[in-house]
C-alpha positions in Angstrom: 130.1 -112.5 -162.6 127.3 -110.1 -162.4 124.9 -113.0 -161.9 127.0 -114.5 -159.2 127.3 -111.2 -157.3 123.6 -110.7 -157.4 122.9 -114.1 -156.1 125.2 -113.7 -153.1 123.7 -110.4 -152.0 121.4 -110.8 -148.9 117.8 -109.9 -149.3 116.8 -106.7 -147.4 113.2 -107.8 -147.4 114.0 -111.2 -146.0 116.2 -109.7 -143.2 113.5 -107.4 -142.2 111.0 -110.2 -141.8 113.5 -112.2 -139.7 114.1 -109.4 -137.2 110.4 -108.3 -136.8 109.3 -108.0 -133.1 105.9 -107.5 -131.3 104.4 -104.1 -131.8 103.4 -101.8 -128.9 99.7 -102.5 -129.5 100.3 -106.3 -129.4 102.1 -106.0 -126.1 99.4 -103.9 -124.6 96.7 -106.3 -125.7 98.7 -109.3 -124.3 99.2 -107.4 -121.0 95.5 -106.6 -120.8 94.5 -110.2 -121.4 97.0 -111.4 -118.9 95.7 -108.9 -116.3 92.1 -109.9 -117.0 92.9 -113.6 -116.5 94.9 -112.8 -113.3 91.9 -110.8 -112.1 89.5 -113.6 -112.7 91.9 -116.1 -110.9 92.3 -113.7 -108.0 88.5 -113.2 -107.7 87.9 -117.0 -107.8 90.6 -117.5 -105.1 89.1 -114.7 -102.9 85.6 -116.2 -103.3 86.8 -119.7 -102.4 88.8 -118.3 -99.5 85.8 -116.3 -98.2 83.5 -119.3 -98.7 86.0 -121.5 -96.8 86.3 -118.9 -94.0 82.6 -118.5 -93.6 81.9 -122.2 -93.6 84.7 -122.9 -91.2 83.4 -120.1 -88.8 79.8 -121.5 -89.1 80.9 -125.1 -88.4 83.0 -123.9 -85.4 80.0 -122.0 -84.0 77.7 -125.0 -84.6 80.1 -127.3 -82.8 80.3 -124.9 -79.8 76.5 -124.5 -79.7 75.9 -128.3 -79.8 78.4 -128.7 -76.9 76.7 -125.9 -74.9 73.2 -127.0 -75.5 73.9 -130.7 -74.8 75.5 -129.8 -71.4 72.6 -127.5 -70.6 70.1 -130.2 -71.5 71.9 -132.6 -69.1 71.9 -130.1 -66.4 68.2 -129.1 -66.7 66.9 -132.5 -67.2 68.6 -133.5 -64.0 67.3 -130.3 -62.2 66.3 -130.9 -58.5 63.4 -129.4 -56.7 61.7 -129.8 -53.3 58.6 -127.9 -52.2 60.2 -126.4 -49.1 60.0 -122.7 -49.8 63.6 -122.4 -50.8 64.7 -121.1 -54.3 65.9 -124.1 -56.3 66.2 -122.3 -59.7 66.8 -118.6 -60.5 67.3 -116.5 -63.6 68.3 -112.8 -63.9 68.5 -110.7 -67.0 71.6 -108.6 -66.4 71.5 -105.0 -67.4 75.1 -104.1 -66.6 78.5 -105.7 -66.0 78.6 -105.6 -62.2 77.3 -109.1 -61.5 80.6 -111.0 -61.5 82.2 -108.6 -59.0 85.0 -107.2 -61.2 85.7 -110.1 -63.4 84.2 -108.3 -66.4 87.3 -106.9 -68.1 87.0 -103.6 -70.1 90.7 -103.0 -70.5 91.8 -102.2 -74.1 88.3 -101.1 -75.0 86.4 -97.8 -75.6 83.7 -98.0 -73.0 81.0 -96.6 -75.3 81.8 -99.3 -77.9 81.4 -102.3 -75.6 78.4 -104.5 -75.9 75.3 -102.4 -74.9 72.1 -103.7 -73.2 70.3 -103.7 -76.5 70.3 -101.5 -79.6 67.0 -100.0 -78.3 68.6 -99.2 -74.9 66.3 -101.5 -72.9 67.4 -104.3 -70.7 65.3 -107.0 -72.4 64.2 -107.0 -76.0 61.3 -109.5 -75.7 58.7 -110.4 -78.3 55.7 -112.1 -76.8 54.7 -113.5 -80.2 58.0 -114.4 -81.8 60.3 -117.1 -80.6 63.3 -116.8 -78.3 65.7 -116.4 -81.3 64.4 -112.8 -81.8 65.1 -111.8 -78.1 68.1 -110.1 -76.6 69.0 -110.5 -73.0 70.7 -107.5 -71.4 74.3 -106.5 -71.6 75.6 -109.8 -70.2 72.8 -112.2 -70.9 70.9 -114.2 -68.4 72.5 -115.4 -65.1 71.0 -118.9 -64.7 71.6 -121.0 -61.6 70.0 -124.1 -60.1 70.7 -127.4 -58.5 71.2 -130.6 -60.6 72.6 -134.1 -60.2 76.3 -134.4 -60.8 77.4 -137.5 -62.8 80.6 -138.7 -61.2 82.8 -141.7 -60.9 82.3 -142.0 -57.1 86.0 -142.6 -56.6 86.4 -139.8 -54.1 84.4 -137.1 -52.3 85.1 -134.8 -55.2 83.7 -137.1 -57.8 80.5 -138.2 -56.1 77.3 -138.6 -58.0 75.5 -136.1 -55.9 73.4 -132.8 -56.0 75.4 -129.8 -57.0 74.8 -126.1 -57.7 75.6 -124.9 -61.2 75.6 -121.4 -62.6 75.7 -120.1 -66.2 76.7 -116.6 -67.3 78.6 -114.5 -69.9 81.8 -112.6 -68.9 84.1 -110.6 -71.2 87.6 -111.4 -70.1 91.1 -112.2 -71.3 91.4 -115.5 -73.2 94.5 -116.5 -71.3 95.6 -116.4 -67.6 98.8 -114.7 -68.8 98.7 -111.2 -67.3 100.2 -109.8 -70.5 97.3 -111.1 -72.7 95.4 -108.3 -74.5 92.9 -110.6 -76.2 89.5 -110.0 -74.7 86.6 -112.3 -75.7 83.0 -113.0 -74.5 82.9 -116.4 -72.7 79.9 -118.4 -71.5 80.8 -120.0 -68.2 79.3 -123.1 -66.5 80.4 -123.0 -62.9 79.8 -126.1 -60.8 80.1 -126.3 -57.0 81.7 -129.4 -55.7 79.3 -131.8 -53.9 81.0 -131.4 -50.5 84.1 -130.5 -48.5 87.1 -132.5 -49.8 89.3 -131.8 -46.8 89.1 -130.1 -43.4 90.7 -127.0 -44.8 88.7 -126.7 -48.1 85.7 -124.5 -48.6 82.2 -125.9 -48.2 80.5 -127.6 -51.1 76.9 -127.8 -52.1 75.9 -130.2 -49.3 77.3 -127.8 -46.6 76.1 -124.6 -48.2 72.5 -125.8 -48.6 69.8 -126.0 -51.2 68.7 -122.4 -51.7 70.4 -120.8 -54.6 69.9 -117.4 -53.1 72.0 -118.3 -50.0 74.7 -115.7 -49.4 77.5 -118.0 -50.3 76.1 -118.5 -53.9 75.5 -114.8 -54.5 78.6 -113.2 -53.0 81.1 -112.1 -55.7 84.6 -113.3 -55.0 87.1 -112.8 -57.8 89.6 -115.1 -56.1 87.1 -118.0 -55.9 88.7 -121.4 -56.7 87.1 -124.0 -58.9 84.3 -125.7 -57.1 83.7 -122.9 -54.5 80.1 -121.8 -53.9 81.3 -118.2 -54.8 82.2 -119.5 -58.3 78.4 -119.4 -59.1 78.7 -115.6 -59.2 82.4 -115.2 -60.0 83.4 -118.1 -62.3 87.0 -119.0 -63.1 88.4 -119.0 -66.6 88.6 -122.8 -66.3 84.8 -123.0 -66.2 84.4 -121.4 -69.6 82.3 -123.6 -71.8 82.0 -121.4 -74.9 84.0 -118.6 -76.6 82.6 -115.6 -78.6 79.2 -116.2 -77.0 77.6 -112.7 -77.0 74.1 -113.6 -75.7 72.5 -116.3 -73.6 68.8 -116.4 -72.7 65.9 -118.5 -71.4 62.2 -118.6 -71.5 60.3 -120.6 -68.9 56.9 -122.3 -69.3 54.4 -124.4 -67.3 51.7 -126.5 -68.8 47.9 -125.8 -68.6 46.4 -128.6 -66.5 43.6 -129.7 -68.9 45.0 -128.9 -72.3 48.7 -129.3 -71.8 49.3 -126.0 -73.6 52.4 -124.1 -72.6 51.9 -121.0 -70.4 54.8 -118.5 -70.4 56.0 -117.6 -66.8 59.3 -115.8 -67.6 59.8 -113.4 -69.1 56.2 -112.2 -69.7 57.0 -108.5 -70.3 60.1 -106.4 -71.1 60.4 -105.5 -67.5 60.3 -109.1 -66.2 64.0 -109.6 -65.5 64.1 -111.8 -62.4 62.7 -115.3 -61.7 63.0 -117.1 -58.4 61.5 -120.6 -58.5 60.4 -121.4 -55.0 56.9 -122.9 -55.6 55.7 -125.8 -57.7 54.5 -125.4 -61.3 51.0 -124.0 -61.5 50.9 -122.8 -57.8 51.5 -119.2 -56.7 52.6 -116.2 -58.8 54.1 -117.2 -62.2 57.4 -115.3 -61.2 57.9 -117.9 -58.5 56.9 -121.2 -60.2 59.3 -124.0 -61.1 59.3 -124.3 -64.9 58.3 -127.5 -66.7 59.6 -126.5 -70.1 62.5 -124.2 -70.9 63.6 -122.6 -74.2 67.3 -121.7 -74.3 69.3 -119.7 -76.8 72.9 -118.8 -77.4 74.2 -116.3 -80.0 77.7 -117.1 -81.1 80.1 -115.0 -83.2 82.0 -116.6 -86.1 85.8 -116.5 -85.7 85.8 -113.5 -88.1 83.0 -111.9 -86.1 85.0 -112.3 -82.9 87.9 -110.5 -84.5 85.7 -107.7 -85.9 84.0 -107.1 -82.5 87.3 -107.0 -80.8 88.6 -104.4 -83.3 85.4 -102.4 -82.9 85.6 -102.3 -79.1 89.3 -101.4 -79.3 88.5 -98.5 -81.6 90.4 -99.9 -84.5 87.4 -99.4 -86.8 87.1 -95.8 -85.6 85.2 -94.2 -82.7 82.4 -92.5 -84.6 79.6 -94.8 -85.8 79.0 -94.7 -89.6 75.8 -93.4 -91.2 74.8 -91.5 -88.1 73.7 -94.5 -86.1 74.2 -94.9 -82.3 77.2 -96.8 -80.9 74.8 -99.4 -79.6 73.2 -99.9 -83.0 76.7 -100.1 -84.6 77.7 -102.9 -82.2 74.6 -104.9 -82.8 74.7 -104.4 -86.6 78.2 -105.9 -86.7 77.3 -108.6 -84.3 74.1 -109.7 -86.1 75.9 -109.8 -89.4 78.6 -112.2 -88.1 76.8 -114.4 -85.6 74.3 -117.3 -85.4 71.5 -118.0 -83.0 71.0 -121.6 -81.7 68.0 -122.6 -79.7 66.6 -125.7 -78.0 63.5 -126.6 -76.1 64.2 -128.7 -73.0 61.5 -130.6 -71.0 62.2 -130.7 -67.3 61.5 -133.7 -65.1 62.1 -132.1 -61.7 63.8 -134.7 -59.5 62.7 -134.6 -55.9 65.6 -134.4 -53.5 
């Protein structure tokens, strides 16, 4: 009986082994390993997300730049000129926001944090040795305007293949015509004047206004100008925007040396050379008045993330005091340069006689 009772008694040691759990140290080690793995995964996901965002922004900027430069190439290669003393092409480096006659929208921004002329405080940052990609062109870029040939379907007076005036400039404005919109972006506009009057009550077109880009109708600001009006050259409508988040637009003009064919810069030639009125043939008269034979063009475009950061900076969401003791102008440009790309193209003009 003693043997039977002993055999039926449960083993204390065996029970202890069956109920054994993880120790505190083991739990801490497991939690630490899990946290480490989760950290690695989070870092990988963040890196992949950042890489995707950067490349998406880069591709978006490249697509915009290609569209802008292709259109500008078409316009300039179809540029018209006649040696009659009139100004057929003009460019102005704009030192302030007054050119568009009130279209430049500063609402929702701290004035001191808006795009400055340049970080150095000068209108034009021009390097006579370096290429155009190192230049900056005023607070609102270059205002470029000239006459070119419109490619139309010829189905009506409004779609004629005919000479038209076009104007290019940057304006900061709301991204929507909705009055409640608070999203302000930098847009590059390409305004095109219609070839001629399309009805007895419509405004004049290029043919009626004439072929001098300094004619009053082309240089009078009118914020109520309709699409195709001569006044749209100076006061473009939102419908004429050709690029978004474009924070700089500039040009360099050249003629060719008669014997060698080497390029001779005619605009700009110094940091104070901010206006060019082409009313004489290439190689004749003062350089500031010669019609160019070759033009370098540049656009600086923010990435999508850069556009959001610049909008936040200008709205004061990143603070109102520049970091590290830099000026507000330097702060704006540091952020813009870090989140933008410059695109350039050299365009050879074959001036079409009218």
